[in-house]
Phi, psi and omega in degrees: 000135178283110182293330184284336173276321182301318181264013179046056187287134177241132185227127173210170180115166185247351187280170175274322183279145181264144168244114187254120181257135176224131195278171178262194183305132175071013184240185177208183187295344182291340180292351179259005185297345176261003181234311185306313180304334179297344182253001191289338176285342183248342190222153163278108185278129178236124180241145176217157168254135172296149180300130188101353183237156174050227183262024174295171175283100193290336183290338180281353185279107180250114180310321182296316181289318180268035174280354177220159174300336183301331178299319180288324179299312177302325181294316179303313181296320181297324176294317176299316179300319183294331175264005181053051184255142169219163178046052177275162167266121181255130182238116183233135174262131168064241182299329184282348163302313184289321176308313177296320179297318176302316175295319181297325177293318182292311183223080183302332183291344181284343188237135177259320182212150178237132167249117191250107187265116179044055183277159170209130178276346184193122188273345188258137181296144185205103184059242180277353181269127176249106180267343180117335189227146164272166177308316181294330173301307180299315179298321179293318176302311182299320178297315177304316180296316183294323182284320179202088185294323180289326173294323176300315180298315183292327182281313183285340184294320174293326181292320185284315178293325185069202176052055177304345178281352178238069183304341181293333178287322176288329173298315178301314179300311181301318179299320179297313176300320181286343179277347182277136175307119188303318180298312176295315182300319181296317177300312182296326184291315182301316175300313183298303190281346177263353182285149174226098187258016180299325181290344182280336187307312184296346181275356186263128182235006178283137176299132187224149166250133175257113180260109182251141173268136189297329179233088187227112187283339182273320175227090183287172188302331177295336175292311180299316182296321175298317180300314183306314184291330185267334184268114178295130182075024178266151169244142175248128176233127178258118176276128185280071180208165182256164176088179193245002190226066182292340173288350169254323188272323177226064186297325179294317177301319181301310180303312182298319178302314184290321180300313180300318178294318181290330184278326187236339184079009182229141173216167182294129181278148175247124177251000000 
């Protein structure tokens, strides 16, 4: 199988080093359109759709294979191999932040830096760990998706996006959810929201920037603080904005934060 076609890979830009952008749940590479072009003068920009999302080959989505995030991490590595890329800057939103970390554990030489946008290693509260949801909350969410996916999308898109004063943002996210095959979306949601990647974090040694939104119902600030403490060589920057998608809601601020990290390796710390 041609992995570049399978993952609908797009490549542009002038730089020698690659910058790879991977989207979150229910989205596709178009969600990076306000951020990725800002780096095209310095990097070879690589965009892809996770299998089962966007314009990827939907026939390649095997629920048994994609029963864990590791399969998507393997796909990312396959794309890097196909393009003969090493020491890339990886930018992953939400669940793809964890996909990127899993890929970096497996083949660390492929990654120079990681940009983790609104990441979460575990969405479910567990003892002293506060992920934002109880088990019952996640089960209720998954049942709602099973019973009425389109209804779930219309309700959850504004919650995930935030910025209720800009309804066009939630509308875009809702449209993206609705373009996704419901059967695949429900399966991927279960894999995403029930995953626990906390044990993997100490295995990551790639320098990383955690971009956290100050008011994010999906990945609260406690999650960013936890990640920062667990990831060796990480920096945490809290953006004074709401929602779970800063690359759509505050793209210029997101670009500036990434640029500062790439240029200096330093950003404002959150304690």
